[in-house]
N, C-alpha and C positions, 0 to 999 in steps of 0.2 A: 468733361474733357480731361483726359489724363495729362498730368504734368510731364514735362520732359525730364527724363532721368539719365544718369551717366554711369557707365560701368567699365570694367576692365576685363579684357580677354587675354589669355596667356598661353603661349607655347613656351614651356620651360626648357629653353634650348641649352645645349651643352656649351660650356665655356672652357677656355684653356685651363686644364687642371693645374698647371704650373703657376698660373696667374690667379685663378679663383678656384680653390678646392671645392668639391661638391658640398661639403659640410658648410663652408662659408656661403656658397650660393644659396642653399636653403635658408640660412639665417638672414641673408640680405633680402631675399624675396619676401619673407615674413615681415621684415621691416617695411618694405614697400607697401604691402597690403595694409599693415597697421596705419601707416601714414595716409593711405588712400581713404581709410575709414574716417580718420580725423578730418580729412579735406572734403568729405561729403559725398563720396562715391556710393552708389546704391548697392552694387553687386561686384563680385569677383568670380570670373569663370575660368576654368583651367581645361586645356585640351588633353586628349589621350592619344599617345602613339607608343609604339614598342620597337626596341632594338634600332633606334635611329637617333642621331644627334639632335633631332627636332624636339625631343622630349626626355628630360632627365627626371620627370616625376610621372612615371607611367601608371601609377595607381592614383587616380584623382581623389578617391575617397580617403586614402591614407593621408595625402597632403592636406586635404580640406579639414580633416580631423585636427591636424596641427594648427591650421589657420583658425579654427573655431576656438581653440584654447587661448589664442592671442588677441581675439577681437570680441566685440559685444553687439555690434549693430549691423555691420555690412553683411549682406546676404551672400550665400556661397553656393557654387554649383559647378558641375562638369560642363564642358562645352566641346565635345560631347563624350559620354561613355559609349564605347562601341559595343552595342548590345549583343551582337553575335558572338563576342568573345566571352560573355558572362553566362554563368548558369543562373536562371531566373530566381531560384530559391535563395542563393547567396546574395544576389543583387537586391532582391526585395528586402531581406533582413538588413543589409548594409544601409540602404536608404532610410529605413526606420531608425536604425541605430544612430546614424549621422544626423538625422533631423533632431533627435533628442540631445545629442552631444552639442549641437550648435544652438540649442534652445529655440528650435523652430525657425531656423534661418536657411534651411536647405532649399535649393531650387535646382533639381537635377536636369541636366541636358542629355538627350539621347540621340543616337544615330546609328548608321550601319558601318561607318568607317569609310575612308576613301582609298585605302591601299590594299590591294588584293594580297600582297605578300604577307601582311601582318596576320591575316586570317590563316594563311598557310603555315606560318610559324607556330600557330596554336593548334595545328593539326586539323584545320577546318577547310572545307571547300568553299572558296570565295563565291562561287556561283550560287551557293545556298544562302548567302547573307541576307537577302531580302526576306525569305521565309523565316530564317532564324531570328531576324530582328522582330518580325511581327509576332512570333510566338512568345519571345521573351518580353516584349512590350505588353502584350495582352495579359500575360501571367502576372507581371509586376503590378499593373494597374488593377487587375482583379484582386490580388492579394491586399493591396493598399486599401481598396474600397470596401471589401467584404470580409477580410480576415480569414478567407478560405480559398483553396485552390480546387477548382473543378474545370478540367480542360482536357481536350483530346486533340492533339496535333501530330504533325509528322515527327517532331523531335522530342516533345514532352507530353506526358499524360499524367493527370492527377484526378483522384476521385475523393472529394470531400475531405481534403487535407487541411487541418487548422494551421494558421500561421503563428498564433500566440504572440503577435507583434503588431503594433500600429504606429504610424508616424505621429510626431507631436502636432503637426498641422493637419487639421481635419477638414474635409475628408481625405485630402492628400496634399503634398507639397506642390507648389507651382512647378510646371514642367516646361522644358525648352526643347526646341529642335533647331539645329543650325544648318545653314546652306540654303535649301529651297524653302522659302517662306510659304509657298502654297502648300507644300507637304505638311508644314507645321500647322497651317490653318485647318487642313482636312482632318488632322488628328486631335484638334482642340488644344494645341500647344502654343506657348509663346514662341515667336520666331525671330531668328537672328541670321542675317545674311550680309552679303556685300552691299554697297550702296546701290539702290535701285530708285526708279522714278515713282512719281505719285501714283501712276496707274497700277503698278505692282502692289503697292500697299493698299490701295482701294480694293483690289481683288482679294487680298488677304482678309480684309474685314468682311467682304461679302460672303466669302466661304465660311469664315468663323461664325458670323451671325446666323447663317443658315443652319449650322450645326447645333445652335442653342435649342432648337425645337426637339432635338432627339432626347433631351433630358439627361444626356451624358454629363457626369460631373466635371469632366475636363473642359466643357464649354461654358460653365457657369461663372467663371471668373472673368473680369475684364482683362484682356490680354495685353501684354507688352510685345511690340514688334519694332525691330530696329536694325541698325547696320553697324558693322565693325570695320575698322581700318587700322593699319600700322601708322603710328604717329611719332613725330619727334619735334619738340619745340626747344629752341635755344634762344639766347638773348637777341640774336640777329638772324636774318634770313641766310646770310653767308655762313655763319657758324652752323646753323641747323643743316644746311645742305652738305657741308663738308663732313659732319658727323654721320649724317644719314647715308651718304654714299659709301662710306667705309663700312658701316654696320650692315647695310643691305647686302653687300657682297658676301658677308659672313652668313646672313640669313639665306641667301641663295644657295650657298654651299650646303647648308643644313637641309633645306627643303627641296630645291630643284635637283641639285647634284645627287642627293640621296636617291631620288627616283632613277636617275640615269645609271648610277654606279652600283647600287646595292639591291634595287628592287626589281630589276629585270623588266622594267616597263619601258616601252619605246616612246620617245618624244622626238619631234623634229628639232634639229639644232636651233632653228630660228625661234622656236617656242621657248626653249631653254634660255636663249640669249635675251629675249624680251622679258622673261620673268626675272632673270638675275640682274638686269640692268636697272640701277636705281633711278636714272633720269626718265626712263620709260614708265616706271611705276609712279613717279611723281607726276608726270604729265597726265597719266590716266586717272589720278586721284586715289589709287589704291594705297599709295604711300603719301601721307599728309605731313608736310615738312615746312618749317618756317619759324618766324618770330611769333610771339603771342598774337600780335595784331593780324598778321597774315593768316594764321590758322583760324583765328576767330572769324575773320571775314569770310573765309572759304566755307567754314561750317555753318555760319549764319545764313549764307545764300542757299545752302543745301536744305537746312532745316526749314527755312522760310517756304521752300517749295513743297516739302512733304509733311510737315506738322499740320494737324495732330494725327494724321493717319500713321505716321512714323513717330514713336514717342520714346525712343531709347537710343542713345548714342554710346557706342562702345569703342574703346581703343586699346591697342596693344602698346605698352610703354617700354617693356624690356624685351628686346629682340636682337637677333644678330649678335654682334660682339659689343653692344652698348655696355658701358661700364655701369656699375650701380649708381655712381654719382651722376652720370649723364641721364639715366632713367629717372632718378629722384628729382633732378632739376626740371626735367620735362614735365613730370607729374605735377610738381609744385606750380609751374607756370600755367599749365592747363587749368588746374583747379582754381587758381586765384585770379587769372586774367581772361580766361575763355569761358569756363562754365557759368560764372555769375552773369555775364553779359547775355549768353544764350538763354539762360533761365528767365532773366528779366524780360527779354523780348517776347518769349513765349507766353509769359504771364500777361503781358500787355495785349498780345494777340487774342488771348482768351477772354479778356475783359469786355 
């Protein structure tokens, strides 16, 4: 039975440059990740977006290379790299390179991306993203496993091309897929999604276990599958709600308003209002807010329902316009007053 582990997921959102210059923001985020390592988090995952205030670190691998130099234990990965935007040869080599720079701590996450306009900004047709994802994924996995590229696709073709590169972790680093955990299971990948019920995680395991018979190396590791949520812990419930309401409105501006204003995507006004309203998100559980006791009790009830089928809890700690001090305090309270209690209860359940 897999132990319950804890990770961090990060949209590197834009801050007011008059208040927090980008150079300072990078330094503070590295400080947060170093502290997370000290506090016992297992992994740090960073998202990828382009030309949006939602992401000021649009090259996950560049940022993770910096993180690798500041840390020694915490495992590192994208969540996710938008594969249609990458050339498979470059991506394959970057994965190998970063796995060595991190001394075997890389866990890449892959996906198609969620915004059509980002594909268009790269000169790509978003309607081709599914096929481009598959070809890039197939080529990267082939190169990691065999050291050669032999492939004939619609967009890429190679005949017996040597890679001259291998990852530090053999046969390949653990891989992740975010969003639809059933899609993750079908590909033999670790899965990370929003909070789901026990039945969804049971279906993940059935699909993953069925894939083991194929002999595919991706199915031969014991997987991690879990959920992510935005989180804010303060000393009291009242303090946490006040801070979260302010910060979520900024997050809504970065995420939801970007869709409406810049991306040419149509949303119903009520859908935007629901997404941007912090109280609606708190009520739905997408935004977890409160004192350490409140957050611990809510997470314990959820984990009690889904563990051990769900074995990985991930949270976003720096979001919206949360200050560095607010995020660091939330991280500290979570690690010292929430994580130990959850881990102890899961150990007891496994005994």
